[in-house]
C-alpha positions, 0 to 999 in steps of 0.5 A: 607481418602477416595479412590483416583480415578486416571484419565487415562492419556492416554485419556488426552494425546490423547485429547491434541494430537488431539487439537494440530493436529487441531491447526496445520491444522488451522495454515497451512490453514491460512498460505496458505491463507496468502501466496496467499495474498502475491503473489497477493499483489506482482503481484498487486504492479508490475501492479501498478508500470507499471500503475504509469509510464504510468500515469506519462508520460501521465500527463507530456504530458498533462502538456506540452499541456495545461501548468503545471499551468492548470493541475487539482490539483487532477491529481497530487495525483497518480503521482510518479514524480511530487512534488508540493511545496508551498512557502508561503513567495513568494505566489507561488506553484511550481511543480518539475518533478522528480529531474529537470524541476521546474516550477511555476504553480500558486500563492496562493490565499486567498480563 
């Protein structure tokens, strides 16, 4: 058998230590970015809640002026209070504002 050369474990441990230290720094940086993104998302959600309330008030007022059946369908997309229901048996489209105020707004067409 030949001579066995042992590699120094101290250098190997130092390399592993430095590798772990680099990984910790990378993780800390990414968690800081993630925390900032969560804070920004939370702020944006609060802002959107206010905008949605204002939008619902404006949409409801518009419906009262022009009639619910004259509201453009696309305007309902961002409303948090309007619920459109389709009854194929009666050929009706109904809007419900929140938990009350149900109005038939149109009939289904064969288009």
